[in-house]
C-alpha positions, 0 to 999 in steps of 0.5 A: 565158068566159075569166078572164084579162081579169077584174080581180082583187084578190090579197092573198097574195103572197110577193114572192121567191116569186112571182119567175119562174124565168127571171128567177132564173136570169138573176140567177144567171148575172149573179152567177156563182152556181151554182143548178142544184139549184134548177131542174128540167130544164124550167126550173121550180123543183125541190122535194120536199114543203113542207119542201124547198120552203122550202129551195129559196125560200131558196136562190133568194133568195140571188142577191137581194143589192141594192136594184137586184135587188129593184127588178127583181124587183118589176117582173117580178112585177107585169108577170106579175100584171098579165097575168092581170088582177090590178089590185091586189096586196099583197105579203109582204116580209121585212127578213130577206131585204132587209138583214138586218133592219137598218132603215137597209138595209131602207129602202133595199130598201124605196125600190127596191120602192117605186119599182118599184111606182110604175113598175109602176103606170104600165106594167102598171095594177096597184096594189101595197101591202107587208106585212112579215113575220117569218119563223116557222121563224127563231124568236120572237127573229128576228121582232123585228127585222122588226116594228121595220123595219115600225114605222119604215117604214110609210106609204102603201105598207107597210100591214101586218105579218104572219108566214110560214113553217113553221107547225110551229115554236112557238105564235102567243103566242111572237111576240106581241111582234112583232105588239104592236110593228106593232099600236102602230105603226098596222099591219094585221095578218095571219098564216099559220095553219091551212095545216099546223097544226089548228083550234087554230092558227087560234084561238090566232092570232086570240086571241093575235095579234089578227090582221084576216085569216088566211093560208090558214086552211083547216083551220079546216073541222075545227072548225065552231064555229071557222068560226062564230066566223070568220064572226061575227067578219068574219076574212077568210081569204086562201085559196091553193087552187092551193098547198093542192092542189100541197103536199097541205095539203088534198084535191084541187080538188073536196075543197078546203075553200074552197066549205064555209067560204064556204057557211058564211059565212066571207070567203074571198079567192083568191091564188096564194101563191108562183105559179111553185112551184105552176105556178099564176096567178090565171087558173088559180085562177079556172079550178080553182074554176070546174071544181071548183065551178061558180063564175061571174062573180057568184061572183068578182065577190063574191070580189073585193069581199070581197078589195078590202075586206079590203086594207090599202090606204087608202080613197082607193086602195080607191075608185080600184080599185073603180072599176077593178072596175066595168069587168070584161068 
């Protein structure tokens, strides 16, 4: 069976990290910016290991300078996701890249992204919602401005707040102010943890930040008591197997923890993270899981419904997406 047309829900997607390389290359040419070091000879993104990946990611972001750039980027991302059967997606947006953390500037960027999301839904049949993220390695003090931006602009489109970036920087409690600010504004909460950090990072993120979902979370498998806590509390993991394998955050596909986590009752979902960087798509994620674990249609239907139940959108949107899932081939 081909998985391309199977309707999918994706919860863990970085907006700029999903930019097709050809889009960033073209934008750089328009702006007269030399980004040759960012690309490989065959046109992909060039990086060596996780730290260099972050540097290349941020370099690629330097040509995304205006709300119009983000409008175009959003349409490019949605078209690509929809071509792989994604009917609902949540994307991580950073006010640090969209206006330097200034609320007024952020409003302009957000309006452009939201407008593109509405256009993309009409054109491609995919629904998009946003999650503001602070960048961990920018430090705790710089996490406050994105939280304020999120609190001031939350609504039908902007549904959550989270944190991305280098997990090795600081401890979860250092970022508590930002998460408390977002929580008080009524935003849903997620946070990257347990991709590079150990089980203690996942546990501290749950305890100190009070999140509903964990981005990645795969290293929780090293502490079965924590795995049982995740299962009992219904915490959802936004797992990105292809990303983990390419970056060597886990073993290869057959050794990836997603199957063991699921077997122990943890709610797991599947996403692409930064798909062109890791040469993946939602179709390839499904194909990899099928090869590694023999998962089939019923497994993927269950994973998709878990993802939709955990999505941060409102009930009306969930009902609309749920109807689309019934139409799977």
